[in-house]
C-alpha positions in Angstrom: 344.1 189.1 220.5 341.0 191.3 220.7 338.7 190.0 223.5 335.7 192.0 222.4 332.5 190.0 223.0 329.9 190.5 220.3 326.4 189.6 219.4 327.4 190.1 215.8 324.7 192.3 214.4 327.1 193.7 211.8 326.6 190.7 209.6 322.9 190.5 210.3 322.5 194.2 209.3 324.2 193.5 206.0 322.1 190.5 205.4 318.9 192.5 206.0 319.9 194.9 203.3 320.6 192.1 200.8 317.6 191.5 198.4 318.7 187.9 197.7 318.7 187.1 201.5 315.3 188.8 202.0 313.8 186.9 199.0 314.7 183.6 200.6 314.3 184.5 204.3 311.1 186.5 203.9 309.9 188.5 206.9 311.5 186.5 209.7 313.9 187.4 212.5 317.6 186.7 211.8 319.6 185.3 214.7 323.1 187.0 215.2 326.2 185.1 216.0 327.9 185.5 219.4 331.3 185.2 220.8 334.7 186.9 220.8 336.3 188.5 217.8 339.7 186.7 217.6 338.3 183.5 219.2 340.5 180.6 218.5 337.6 178.3 217.9 334.5 179.0 215.8 331.5 176.6 215.9 329.1 176.6 212.9 325.7 175.1 213.1 323.0 174.6 210.6 320.2 177.2 211.4 318.5 178.5 214.5 315.6 176.7 216.1 312.3 178.3 217.1 313.7 178.9 220.6 316.9 180.4 219.2 314.9 182.7 217.1 312.7 183.8 220.0 315.7 184.4 222.2 317.9 185.9 219.4 320.8 183.7 220.4 322.4 180.6 218.7 322.5 177.2 220.4 320.2 177.7 223.3 317.9 175.0 224.7 318.7 171.3 224.5 321.3 171.6 221.7 323.0 174.5 223.5 323.1 172.5 226.8 324.8 169.6 225.0 327.2 172.0 223.2 328.1 173.6 226.5 328.9 170.2 228.0 331.0 169.3 224.9 332.8 172.6 225.3 333.6 171.9 229.0 334.7 168.3 228.3 337.0 169.8 225.6 338.6 172.3 227.9 336.7 175.2 226.3 334.3 177.9 227.6 331.4 179.3 225.7 332.6 182.8 226.5 335.9 182.1 224.7 334.5 180.6 221.4 332.5 182.1 218.6 329.2 180.5 217.7 327.2 181.0 214.5 325.0 179.2 212.0 325.2 178.9 208.2 321.7 180.2 207.9 320.5 182.9 210.4 316.8 182.1 210.3 314.6 179.1 211.0 314.5 177.0 207.8 311.7 174.6 206.9 312.5 170.8 207.1 312.7 170.7 203.3 316.4 170.1 202.4 316.0 172.2 199.2 315.1 175.2 201.4 318.3 174.8 203.5 320.4 174.4 200.4 319.0 177.6 198.8 319.4 179.5 202.1 322.9 178.2 202.6 323.9 179.3 199.1 322.8 182.9 199.7 324.3 183.1 203.2 327.7 181.5 202.4 329.4 184.8 201.4 328.4 186.3 204.8 329.7 183.3 206.7 333.0 183.6 204.8 333.1 187.3 205.7 332.5 186.5 209.3 335.2 183.8 209.4 337.7 186.4 208.1 336.6 188.9 210.7 336.9 186.3 213.6 340.1 184.7 212.3 339.7 181.4 214.2 342.5 178.8 214.5 339.9 176.2 213.7 336.2 176.1 212.5 334.1 173.2 213.9 331.2 172.3 211.6 328.5 170.8 213.7 326.9 168.4 211.3 326.8 167.3 207.7 324.9 170.4 206.4 327.2 173.0 207.9 330.3 171.1 206.7 329.0 170.8 203.2 327.9 174.4 203.1 331.4 175.6 204.2 333.4 173.2 202.0 331.0 172.7 199.1 332.0 169.0 199.2 329.8 166.0 200.3 330.6 164.1 203.4 329.5 160.9 205.2 329.9 161.8 208.8 329.7 158.2 210.0 332.9 157.5 208.0 334.6 160.9 208.0 333.8 162.6 211.3 337.0 164.1 212.6 338.1 165.0 209.0 339.7 168.4 208.6 339.8 170.3 205.3 340.9 173.8 204.5 338.5 176.6 203.4 339.8 180.0 202.6 342.9 179.2 204.5 341.1 178.0 207.7 340.9 174.4 208.9 337.3 173.1 209.1 336.6 170.1 211.3 333.6 167.8 210.5 331.8 166.5 213.5 328.3 165.7 214.7 325.6 168.2 215.6 324.7 168.1 219.4 321.1 167.4 218.6 322.0 164.3 216.6 324.2 162.6 219.2 321.5 160.3 220.4 321.9 158.5 217.1 325.7 158.1 217.5 327.2 155.4 219.7 329.2 157.2 222.4 328.1 160.5 220.8 329.4 163.1 223.1 332.7 161.3 223.6 333.1 161.1 219.8 332.6 164.8 219.3 335.0 165.7 222.2 337.5 163.3 220.7 337.1 164.9 217.2 337.7 168.3 218.8 340.7 167.3 220.9 342.3 165.4 218.0 342.3 168.5 215.9 342.7 171.3 218.4 344.3 171.5 221.8 343.1 174.5 223.9 346.1 176.4 225.3 
């Protein structure tokens, strides 16, 4: 397995040259993914926050701290996983804006999945799961569900920032991860 750590600017560079991306994103900074090519686990979030955009890294701040504790409780280390977002820029709160952005970004996310070759993809939240699978989901009923996309298993679970609304939130996400993937 290739252990090369990357801040994946390769995908971001391609996105910056895509007129469809630039028409939707406008003149904003795109946040690259980070992790190891060949990582066994790939986490996919929705889109960067303002802090993520300023730092140029995904899942920093409160959401990143919660994700890091989930990783530790699941027997994983941030350095050994791959972390990305469906959309690489800060999207407005309007759901239509995310849907439009996700549609133009999807081909790059699928390209990135094929490059990383994870054993499992963990979709952190409803929007990332639906963007990947192009199928609706009710996370309250179906968290822990695994479906296949392009030959890769995709696990639906909660986003770290939404755990305050879920009884036993962090335990639920750790359980979802451990029920679908056992770190070796």
